[in-house]
N, C-alpha and C positions, 0 to 999 in steps of 0.2 A: 556445495557446502550447505549443510542444513543449519538452521538456527534453532537453538533450543531455548525455550522459556519455561519457567516453572508453571505449574497449574495455578498458583496464586497470581502470577503475573498475567496469565491469560484471563483469569477472572476479573482482574482490575481493568485490563484492556477492554473486555466485553462490557463490563459495568460502565466504564466511561463512555463508550460509544452509545450504549443504550440510554443512558440518562442525560446525555448531552442536550441541553436545552437551547444551545446556540445553533441556529440553522446557518452554519458557516456558508454553505451553499447546497444546492440540491444534490442528492446522491452522495453526500460526504461519507456517510456510514459505509456505503458500498465501495467507495474509493479506498477508504482505510482498510476494510476487510479484504478487498480484492488485492490490494498491495501486499497485505500481510501474507496472503496465500501465494502471491508471486515470489515473495521472499523465502518461502518454504516453511512458514510458521504453520503448524498443524492446528487447524480449527475444528471444532466439533459442533454437532447439532445444528441449530438454526443459523448460527454464524457461519458454519461451513457451507450451508445451503445458500445463504445470502452472498457469500464470496463467490461461490460457483456461479450463481445467477449473474453476478456483476461481471464476471469474466465471459459471460455469454451475451452481454448487452453492448452493442456498438457504442452507444452514447457514454456508458461508464468507462469502457476501454479508452475512448478518446479523452475523457476527463482524467483518467489515471495517467495516460501518456503526457498530457499537458501539465499535470501536477508534478510528475517526476522530472520533466525536462526544463522546468523553470524554477524561479525562486519560491514558488508555493511548496516546494519539497520541504522547506524549513517548517512550514505550518504542519505538514504531514508528520514530519519527524517529531515535532513538539507534541502532537496528538498521541503518537505512539509512546513517547517518553512519559507523558502524563498518565498513560494507561499502564505503565509498568515495564515497558520494553527499554531497558537501560542501553544507552549508546545507540539509539535508533538511527541517527544520522550516519554514524560510523558503519552500522550494519547495512544501511541502504547503499552507501558508497562501496563497501567491501563486496557486496553481492550484486553490483550493478550489471555485470554480464548476464548472470542468471535471471535477474528481473527483466532486463531488456529482451532476452531470448524468450522467456515465458510469455511476456506481453505480446511479442511479435507472433508467436504461435497462436495465442488466443485470438489475436486480430485476424490472422490468416484464416482461421476456421470460420470467421464471419465474413470473409471476403474483403477485409479491410487491409490497407497497406499502411504500416506504421514503421517509422524509422526514428526511434527516439534515442536520445543519449541522456543518461542520468545527469542532472545538473550538478556541477561540481561547486559546492559551497566554499571550498578552500580558495577559489579564485576571488571570491568577494570578501572573504574575511582577512586576507593578508594584505 
């Protein structure tokens, strides 16, 4: 399944990531863009290169895995929502198999073993 976002939504997402003055944590931009690429969101230019580099970096892959498999996924979804991706959490949950598979493949290329499971926020909200 591919996710389609408008060019305006992509610009908002990129703008939010670029101007974010809050250092939530090191490599957050790479985590967000890498996850977007894992979700199938088409990135262009510098952002595509940043996401590609992120998925070729063992430290960033581990941070993406940790973010997706724990409650920090909500922070990630909020960042994506604030950037214009409507229903980000639903899209993360709906594409969990694709994201997990793509992350595992990226990790394998670096000789890492990752076995993540996308954190299910429905368990905590009900």
